[in-house]
Structures are given as structure tokens and as C-alpha cells.
C-alpha positions in Angstrom: -42.8 -21.7 6.5 -42.7 -18.0 6.9 -40.0 -15.6 8.5 -41.0 -13.2 10.7 -40.0 -9.4 10.4 -37.3 -9.8 13.1 -35.4 -13.0 11.4 -35.2 -10.9 8.2 -33.9 -7.7 9.8 -31.3 -9.8 11.5 -30.7 -11.3 7.9 -30.2 -7.5 6.3 -28.1 -6.5 9.1 -25.8 -9.5 8.4 -25.7 -9.0 4.7 -24.8 -5.2 5.1 -22.3 -5.9 7.8 -20.5 -8.4 5.4 -20.8 -6.3 2.5 -19.1 -3.2 4.4 -16.4 -5.2 5.9 -15.3 -6.6 2.2 -15.6 -2.9 0.8 -13.2 -1.6 3.6 -11.0 -4.6 3.5 -7.4 -3.8 2.6 -4.2 -5.6 2.6 -0.3 -4.8 2.1 1.3 -4.9 -1.5 4.6 -7.1 -1.2 7.4 -5.7 -3.9 6.5 -9.0 -6.0 3.1 -7.9 -7.4 4.3 -4.4 -8.3 4.4 -4.0 -11.9 6.4 -1.6 -14.1 8.3 -0.8 -10.8 10.6 1.9 -10.7 13.0 3.6 -8.2 15.0 6.4 -9.4 17.5 8.7 -7.2 16.2 12.5 -7.3 16.3 15.9 -5.0 13.4 17.0 -3.8 13.7 20.6 -2.5 17.4 20.3 -2.4 17.8 16.8 -0.4 18.4 13.7 -2.0 15.7 11.2 -2.0 14.2 8.1 -3.6 11.7 8.3 -6.0 9.7 5.0 -5.6 6.4 4.3 -8.2 4.4 1.2 -9.5 1.2 -0.5 -10.7 -0.7 -2.7 -8.0 -0.5 -6.1 -9.8 -3.6 -7.4 -8.4 -6.3 -6.1 -11.3 -8.9 -5.4 -8.9 -7.3 -3.6 -6.3 -6.2 0.2 -6.1 -4.0 2.1 -3.5 -5.3 3.2 -0.2 -2.6 4.7 1.4 1.3 4.8 1.6 2.9 5.2 5.3 6.6 5.0 6.0 8.2 3.5 9.1 11.8 4.3 10.3 13.8 0.9 11.6 17.3 2.0 12.5 18.9 2.6 9.2 16.1 1.7 7.3 13.0 2.9 5.8 9.9 0.6 5.6 7.5 1.6 3.3 3.7 0.3 3.5 1.3 0.7 0.6 -1.9 -0.7 1.7 -4.7 -1.6 -1.3 -8.1 -2.0 -1.5 -11.3 -3.5 -4.1 -10.8 -0.9 -6.7 -13.8 2.0 -7.0 -14.7 4.3 -9.4 -12.0 7.2 -9.4 -9.3 5.0 -7.5 -6.2 3.7 -9.1 -3.7 0.9 -8.7 -0.7 3.1 -9.7 1.6 4.6 -6.9 4.4 7.1 -6.3 6.2 8.7 -3.6 9.5 10.3 -3.0 11.1 9.3 -0.1 13.9 11.6 1.3 17.4 9.8 2.2 19.4 11.3 5.4 22.4 10.6 5.6 21.8 7.9 8.4 19.3 5.8 6.0 21.3 3.1 4.6 18.2 1.5 3.2 14.6 1.3 1.7 12.5 -2.2 2.7 8.9 -2.5 0.9 6.0 -4.3 2.7 5.5 -6.7 5.3 8.1 -9.0 4.0 10.6 -6.1 4.2 12.1 -6.6 0.7 15.1 -4.2 0.3 14.4 -2.2 -3.3 17.2 0.3 -2.6 20.9 0.6 -0.7 23.0 3.6 0.0 26.3 3.0 -2.5 29.4 2.8 -0.1 31.3 5.9 -0.5 
């Protein structure tokens, strides 16, 4: 049985779409999957900040982006990772200014508390 050119083009189109979706797929990194994690209180331009750094524990994944979101007195950090490519890395570092009304920093979709303000 011979496949016609239309069927071959449809199959090729589906395969190409699957490859694109697979390569663009991202997932949220959770704190339990961060290796060599480090949380340090620093000053950035005279403003107190918390430096968060680490390495994605999924060997074939690299960091795509880091976003911040405010929720009440918490700062939420989301690190998105994707399939590693040449020139990308699984390590990350971010400095978060901690204004007086920020009492904790949470990480990932599970919102793991990774830093809390010390009571005065």
C-alpha cells in the first residue's frame, strides 16, 4: 500500500508540531529539585535584598525565566525550566529587594517558604 503525498505531508506536519511543542515545553522548578541552593541576605543599591541561587536538579533542563509575584506579605518566585540546549544553563541567581512589608519569600507552585523576616 502506497501513501499519497497528502497523507505524507499530514504525517510530517503532525511530527513537526510534536517536536515544536516538546522543545517549547516548560515546567516550574520546585525547591526540592534545586541543588546547591543558597539564600543570602545582601544589599543591592543600598536596599536590603535576598539573593537566591541554585542549580536545576533535572539534568536535561535549563532555566528559561524567573518571575516574581506579590501575594500579601509574601514574594513568590517562579523559575521555569525547559529542555536544555547549547548555550543554556540550569543554574540561576536572583536578587529580590525586600521592602519592610515583605515577610517571606516562597518558591515554586508549591509555594515552599524559603526565607522569613526575622522578628525585631
